[in-house]
C-alpha positions in Angstrom: 0.1 0.0 -0.1 2.8 2.4 0.4 4.1 1.8 -3.2 0.3 2.7 -4.2 0.3 6.0 -1.9 3.7 7.2 -3.2 2.3 7.1 -6.5 -0.8 9.3 -5.1 1.7 11.4 -3.4 3.6 12.4 -6.7 0.2 13.2 -8.2 -0.6 15.3 -5.5 2.8 17.0 -5.6 2.5 17.4 -9.2 -0.6 19.0 -8.8 0.5 21.4 -6.3 3.3 22.6 -8.2 1.3 23.0 -11.3 -1.6 25.1 -9.6 0.1 26.5 -6.7 -2.5 24.8 -4.3 -3.3 21.5 -2.9 -6.1 19.4 -4.6 -9.5 19.3 -2.6 -9.9 15.7 -3.2 -8.1 12.6 -4.9 -10.7 13.3 -7.8 -8.8 16.6 -8.4 -5.7 14.6 -9.4 -7.6 12.1 -11.7 -8.3 9.4 -9.1 -11.9 8.1 -7.9 -12.3 8.2 -4.2 -12.3 4.5 -2.8 -13.8 3.2 0.3 -12.9 -0.2 1.9 -9.9 -2.2 3.0 -7.4 -1.4 0.2 -8.5 2.4 0.0 -6.0 5.3 0.6 -7.8 8.7 2.3 -6.8 12.0 1.8 -7.2 14.8 3.9 -6.0 18.1 3.4 -5.2 19.8 6.5 -4.3 23.4 5.7 -3.4 25.1 2.4 0.2 23.6 2.4 -0.2 20.4 4.2 -2.0 17.1 3.7 -2.2 13.7 4.9 -2.6 10.4 3.1 -3.7 7.1 5.4 -4.6 3.6 4.9 -5.9 0.9 7.3 -3.2 -1.8 8.4 -4.9 -3.6 10.8 -8.1 -3.4 12.8 -7.8 -0.2 14.6 -4.3 0.8 13.3 -3.4 2.9 10.3 0.0 4.0 8.2 -0.1 7.6 7.8 1.7 10.1 5.1 2.6 13.4 6.7 3.4 15.9 4.0 5.2 18.3 6.3 7.9 15.7 7.2 7.4 13.7 4.0 7.3 10.3 6.0 5.0 7.5 6.5 4.2 7.0 10.2 2.2 4.7 12.5 1.3 7.3 14.8 -2.0 9.6 14.4 -1.0 13.1 15.6 
């Protein structure tokens, strides 16, 4: 899922570079919003920061934070 997430991050960063803003949703970068076990969730935190996350096991997630450009296991 991290590999899939990294591809989405590339699309988000290209959108940000092209339009000087973050997309409002994954649909803005040409992706359909998914739900379920294999879904990645995008959340715009403010005008420059976002998170991308997916569930790993029941009640736990892997989260990418754009401010640190790292995947973490902690929801902060």
